[in-house]
C-alpha positions as CSV (number, residue, x, y, z in Angstrom):
1,M,-1.2,20.2,18.0
2,P,1.0,17.0,17.9
3,S,3.9,17.1,15.5
4,G,3.0,15.7,12.1
5,D,-0.8,16.3,12.3
6,A,-0.7,18.8,9.4
7,Q,0.5,16.1,7.1
8,R,-1.4,13.2,8.7
9,A,-3.5,11.3,6.2
10,W,-5.2,8.8,8.7
11,F,-6.1,9.8,12.2
12,P,-6.6,7.0,14.7
13,E,-10.4,7.3,14.7
14,M,-10.4,7.0,10.9
15,L,-8.2,3.9,11.1
16,E,-10.7,2.4,13.6
17,E,-13.5,3.0,11.1
18,L,-11.4,1.5,8.3
19,K,-10.9,-1.7,10.4
20,T,-14.6,-2.1,11.2
21,S,-15.7,-1.2,7.7
22,W,-13.3,-3.3,5.7
23,S,-14.5,-6.4,4.0
24,R,-12.8,-8.5,1.3
25,T,-16.1,-8.5,-0.6
26,L,-16.2,-4.7,-1.1
27,F,-16.5,-3.4,-4.6
28,W,-14.1,-0.7,-5.8
29,E,-17.0,1.7,-6.0
30,E,-17.9,1.1,-2.3
31,L,-14.2,1.6,-1.3
32,A,-14.2,4.9,-3.3
33,D,-17.3,6.0,-1.4
34,F,-15.7,5.1,1.9
35,C,-12.5,7.0,0.9
36,A,-14.7,10.1,0.1
37,L,-16.3,9.8,3.5
38,M,-12.8,9.5,5.1
39,T,-11.7,12.6,3.3
40,E,-14.7,14.5,4.8
41,R,-14.0,13.0,8.2
42,R,-10.4,14.1,8.0
43,S,-11.4,17.6,7.0
44,H,-13.8,17.7,10.0
45,I,-11.1,16.5,12.4
46,R,-8.6,19.0,11.1
47,R,-11.1,21.9,11.5
48,E,-12.3,20.7,14.9
49,R,-8.7,20.5,16.2
50,G,-7.5,23.7,14.6
51,I,-4.9,21.9,12.4
52,R,-3.7,24.2,9.7
53,P,-2.8,22.8,6.2
54,P,0.9,22.0,5.7
55,Q,3.3,24.4,4.0
56,A,5.5,23.5,1.1
57,R,8.0,25.6,-0.7
58,C,7.4,26.0,-4.4
59,P,10.6,25.0,-6.3
60,K,9.9,27.5,-9.1
61,C,9.1,30.8,-7.2
62,G,10.2,30.0,-3.6
63,K,6.8,30.9,-2.1
64,V,5.6,28.9,0.9
65,P,1.8,28.6,0.6
66,R,-0.5,26.5,2.7
67,A,-2.2,23.8,0.6
68,D,-4.5,21.2,2.0
69,I,-3.4,17.6,1.5
70,A,-5.2,15.6,-1.2
71,G,-8.2,13.5,-0.5
72,V,-8.0,9.9,0.8
73,S,-7.2,7.8,-2.3
74,I,-7.9,4.1,-2.9
75,R,-4.2,3.3,-2.6
76,S,-4.0,5.2,0.6
77,A,-6.7,3.0,2.0
78,L,-4.9,-0.1,0.8
79,F,-1.6,1.0,2.4
80,A,-3.4,1.8,5.6
81,L,-5.0,-1.7,5.6
82,R,-1.6,-3.3,5.1
83,N,0.3,-1.0,7.6
84,N,-2.3,-1.8,10.3
85,G,-2.2,-5.5,9.8
86,I,-5.7,-5.8,8.4
87,I,-4.5,-7.3,5.2
88,T,-1.2,-9.2,4.5
89,D,1.5,-8.0,2.1
90,D,0.4,-10.6,-0.4
91,E,-3.2,-9.4,-0.2
92,F,-2.0,-5.8,-0.6
93,K,0.0,-6.7,-3.7
94,R,-3.0,-8.5,-5.2
95,L,-5.5,-5.7,-4.4
96,D,-3.1,-3.0,-5.6
97,K,-2.6,-4.7,-8.9
98,S,-6.3,-5.3,-9.3
99,W,-7.0,-1.7,-8.4
100,M,-4.5,-0.4,-11.0
101,K,-6.1,-2.5,-13.7
102,H,-9.6,-1.5,-12.7
103,K,-8.6,2.2,-12.6
104,Q,-7.0,2.1,-16.0
105,R,-9.8,0.0,-17.6
106,N,-12.5,2.4,-16.4
107,D,-10.6,5.7,-16.8
108,L,-10.7,6.5,-13.0
109,D,-8.7,8.9,-10.9
110,A,-6.9,8.0,-7.7
111,Y,-10.2,8.3,-5.8
112,G,-12.2,6.0,-8.0
113,R,-14.1,8.7,-9.8
114,R,-14.3,9.2,-13.6
115,T,-11.4,11.4,-14.7
116,A,-12.1,14.9,-15.9
117,S,-10.7,16.2,-19.2
118,K,-7.1,15.3,-19.7
119,S,-6.4,18.9,-20.8
120,A,-7.3,20.4,-17.4
121,V,-4.4,22.2,-15.8
122,P,-3.9,21.4,-12.1
123,E,-4.5,24.3,-9.7
124,N,-1.4,26.2,-8.8
125,P,-1.1,26.4,-4.9
126,C,1.1,29.6,-5.2
127,G,-1.5,31.5,-7.2
128,D,1.2,32.4,-9.7
129,R,0.9,31.4,-13.4
130,H,3.9,29.2,-13.7
131,E,3.4,25.4,-14.0
132,H,4.3,23.0,-11.2
């Protein structure tokens, strides 16, 4: 396994699909669907290549569990578009600002989906009861 694959958010084949699928006329909902597809694609690639989830030390208890990286977010797609020369820095700034406004106005999470109850406690990757 090449170094860094455990933390990799975008594999080359995913970037190719991003390049061919990107359109300046996409709606945020369509980009959210695309990101969900890319999350599934990345999971498939990781399973297929035997790439284990990354490890991270818990600052509270010191355990080093394996926890899969989060899904592909809208901002991750915007950064990938900019970093691969598909959009300019100015386009990135405009889209990022537009996304933040749309996200807040419509009570969406980072993936473009309606947020769950605000009282939900995030899952603890250590399995212990302390908060992270």
